[in-house]
C-alpha positions in Angstrom: 93.2 97.8 117.4 92.5 94.9 115.0 95.0 94.2 112.3 94.7 92.1 109.1 97.4 91.0 106.7 97.6 91.7 103.0 96.3 88.4 101.9 93.1 88.9 104.0 92.8 92.5 102.6 92.9 91.1 99.0 90.3 88.5 99.8 87.9 91.0 101.4 88.3 93.6 98.7 88.5 91.1 95.8 91.4 93.1 94.3 93.9 91.1 92.4 97.4 91.0 93.8 99.0 92.5 90.7 96.6 95.5 90.8 97.3 96.0 94.5 101.1 95.7 94.1 101.2 98.1 91.2 99.2 100.6 93.1 101.6 100.4 96.1 104.5 100.9 93.7 102.8 103.8 92.0 100.5 106.4 93.4 99.1 104.3 96.3 95.5 104.3 95.1 93.1 102.2 93.2 90.2 103.8 91.3 91.0 107.1 92.8 90.8 105.7 96.4 93.9 105.8 98.6 95.0 102.4 99.9 95.1 101.9 103.7 98.4 102.6 105.4 100.5 99.6 106.1 102.7 98.7 109.0 105.5 96.1 109.1 107.9 94.7 106.6 107.3 92.2 103.8 110.6 90.5 104.5 110.2 90.2 108.2 106.9 88.8 109.0 104.6 90.5 106.6 102.6 93.7 106.3 99.4 94.4 108.2 96.7 97.1 108.0 94.3 98.4 110.6 90.8 97.0 110.1 89.3 100.5 110.6 91.4 101.8 107.7 90.3 98.8 105.5 86.6 99.5 106.3 87.1 103.2 105.3 88.9 102.1 102.1 86.0 99.8 101.2 83.4 102.5 101.7 85.3 105.0 99.6 86.2 102.4 96.9 82.6 101.3 96.6 81.4 104.9 96.3 83.9 105.6 93.6 82.9 102.4 91.7 79.2 103.4 91.9 80.0 106.9 90.6 81.9 105.5 87.7 79.2 103.0 86.8 76.6 105.7 87.0 78.6 107.9 84.7 79.0 105.1 82.2 75.3 104.4 82.2 74.6 108.1 81.5 77.0 108.2 78.6 75.6 105.0 77.1 72.0 106.3 77.4 73.0 109.6 75.7 74.6 107.7 72.9 71.5 105.5 72.3 
């Protein structure tokens, strides 16, 4: 299994640290998409995630973002 750390996850997803951290403290999802499970401890060497889980998160997150954008476009065109 291939593991990546949180910093790499944030670079890959282009999610800001504060958004990510608040999601971890809250309901563990961003934009309706559940964050990948973590392994490890922030205080003892850091947290890591399985690359497969990160890839699934990205696919689901991108699908959710596209659905939101599509909905906004429909609403805007109905208003005009």
